[in-house]
C-alpha positions as CSV (number, residue, x, y, z in Angstrom):
1,M,134.2,63.0,151.9
2,R,132.0,63.9,154.9
3,S,133.9,61.4,157.1
4,L,137.2,63.0,156.1
5,L,135.9,66.5,156.9
6,L,134.5,65.2,160.3
7,A,137.8,63.6,161.1
8,T,139.7,66.8,160.3
9,V,137.3,68.9,162.5
10,L,137.6,66.4,165.4
11,L,141.4,66.5,165.1
12,M,141.4,70.3,165.2
13,L,139.2,70.3,168.3
14,A,141.5,67.8,170.0
15,C,144.5,70.1,169.5
16,T,142.9,73.2,170.9
17,P,143.6,72.4,174.6
18,A,147.3,72.3,173.7
19,F,147.2,75.8,172.2
20,A,145.1,77.1,175.1
21,R,147.7,76.1,177.7
22,S,150.6,77.9,176.2
23,G,151.2,81.2,178.0
24,G,151.1,84.5,176.1
25,D,154.6,85.4,177.3
26,D,156.4,82.5,175.6
27,R,158.5,83.4,172.5
28,V,159.6,81.4,169.5
29,S,161.6,82.6,166.5
30,V,163.5,81.2,163.5
31,G,165.9,83.6,161.9
32,S,164.9,86.8,163.6
33,D,166.3,88.0,167.0
34,I,164.2,87.9,170.2
35,T,164.4,90.8,172.6
36,V,162.8,90.9,176.0
37,P,162.5,94.7,176.6
38,D,163.2,96.4,179.9
39,G,160.2,96.1,182.3
40,E,158.7,93.0,180.5
41,T,158.7,89.4,181.7
42,A,159.0,86.5,179.3
43,G,158.2,82.8,179.8
44,D,160.0,80.1,177.8
45,I,162.1,81.2,174.8
46,A,163.2,79.1,171.9
47,C,165.0,80.3,168.8
48,A,167.0,78.9,165.9
49,F,169.5,81.0,163.9
50,C,169.0,84.1,166.1
51,T,170.1,85.9,169.2
52,V,168.2,86.3,172.4
53,R,168.7,89.6,174.2
54,V,167.4,89.9,177.7
55,H,166.9,93.4,178.9
56,G,163.9,92.4,181.2
57,E,163.2,89.1,183.1
58,V,162.8,85.5,181.9
59,R,160.8,83.2,184.2
60,G,161.2,80.1,182.0
61,D,163.8,78.4,180.0
62,I,165.9,79.5,177.0
63,A,166.9,77.2,174.2
64,T,168.8,78.3,171.1
65,F,170.2,76.5,168.1
66,L,173.1,78.4,166.3
67,G,172.3,81.5,168.3
68,S,173.7,83.4,171.3
69,I,172.1,84.6,174.5
70,K,173.0,88.0,175.9
71,V,171.7,89.0,179.3
72,D,172.0,92.6,180.6
73,E,173.5,93.4,184.0
74,G,171.4,92.7,187.0
75,R,168.8,90.6,185.0
76,N,167.8,87.0,185.8
77,I,166.8,83.9,184.0
78,S,164.8,81.7,186.4
79,G,164.9,78.5,184.3
80,D,167.5,76.5,182.4
81,V,169.6,77.6,179.5
82,A,170.5,75.3,176.6
83,S,172.4,76.3,173.5
84,L,173.9,74.4,170.5
85,G,176.4,76.5,168.6
86,G,176.0,79.7,170.5
87,D,177.5,81.6,173.4
88,L,176.0,82.8,176.7
89,E,177.0,86.2,177.9
90,L,175.9,87.3,181.3
91,G,176.4,90.9,182.3
92,Q,177.5,92.2,185.7
93,D,175.4,90.7,188.6
94,A,173.2,88.7,186.1
95,S,172.2,85.2,187.0
96,V,170.8,81.9,185.7
97,G,168.7,80.1,188.3
98,G,168.7,76.7,186.6
99,D,171.2,74.6,184.7
100,V,173.3,75.7,181.8
101,A,174.2,73.3,178.9
102,I,176.2,74.7,176.0
103,A,177.7,72.7,173.2
104,A,180.0,74.3,170.6
105,G,179.9,77.6,172.4
106,E,181.3,79.5,175.4
107,T,180.2,81.4,178.5
108,R,181.3,84.9,179.3
109,L,180.4,85.9,182.9
110,G,180.6,89.5,184.1
111,S,181.7,90.3,187.6
112,G,179.2,89.0,190.1
113,A,177.4,87.0,187.5
114,A,176.2,83.5,188.7
115,I,174.9,80.2,187.4
116,R,173.1,78.6,190.3
117,G,172.6,75.2,188.7
118,Q,174.9,72.7,187.1
119,Q,177.1,73.8,184.1
120,T,177.9,71.6,181.1
121,I,180.0,73.5,178.6
122,L,181.6,71.8,175.6
123,P,183.7,74.4,173.8
124,G,184.8,74.1,170.3
125,R,182.8,74.1,167.1
126,F,183.4,70.4,166.5
127,W,180.3,69.6,168.6
128,L,178.1,71.1,165.9
129,L,178.7,67.9,163.9
130,L,177.3,65.7,166.7
131,P,173.6,66.0,165.8
132,F,174.4,65.5,162.1
133,A,176.6,62.4,162.6
134,P,173.9,59.8,161.9
135,L,173.0,61.7,158.7
136,L,176.6,62.0,157.6
137,I,177.2,58.2,158.2
138,L,174.1,57.4,156.2
139,A,175.1,59.7,153.3
140,G,178.6,58.1,153.3
141,L,177.1,54.6,153.1
142,I,174.8,55.6,150.3
143,W,177.8,57.1,148.4
144,L,179.8,53.9,148.9
145,V,177.0,51.7,147.5
146,V,176.5,53.9,144.5
147,Y,180.2,54.0,143.9
148,I,180.6,50.2,144.0
149,V,177.6,49.6,141.8
150,R,178.7,52.2,139.2
151,R,182.3,50.8,139.2
152,N,181.1,47.3,138.5
153,R,178.6,48.3,135.8
154,Y,180.9,50.4,133.7
155,Q,183.7,48.6,131.9
156,F,186.7,50.8,131.1
157,P,188.0,50.4,127.5
158,V,191.2,48.5,126.9
159,Y,193.7,50.4,124.9
160,P,196.1,48.7,122.4
161,G,199.2,47.6,124.1
162,G,197.5,47.5,127.5
163,R,198.4,51.1,128.5
164,G,196.3,54.1,129.0
165,F,197.1,57.6,127.8
């Protein structure tokens, strides 16, 4: 029991440098929107099932899953932007300093808005199935095996005269 407790404490101590390195301005959320208020600066932002609203500045990257990114006019994102299933909306004179990769979403650029890096935009919601394709194939194979096994195990009754109902 003591060796298990010692191993747990050592593992926790080994993980503390990783937590110490993360900046206090990074933001992560699942299900609730992230807002960078006017006058504030954020680092990296990651969110799932939410919207990122940038009223201030972002010095890192933004990544969203099934969420959109809205940047006010004149605001900047220094890093990259990646979104699966969401849109990027840049206000007038807003900019993205890095690359933009959007699958199953669109970009709306205001007048004077700029993306300084490379752009990869795959419009159409069909791209949402891409991450789930291996799981869907596996589920289909399991269903097929179960169907074949059940079909061969259960013998349908034979009605008199060889006809069904």
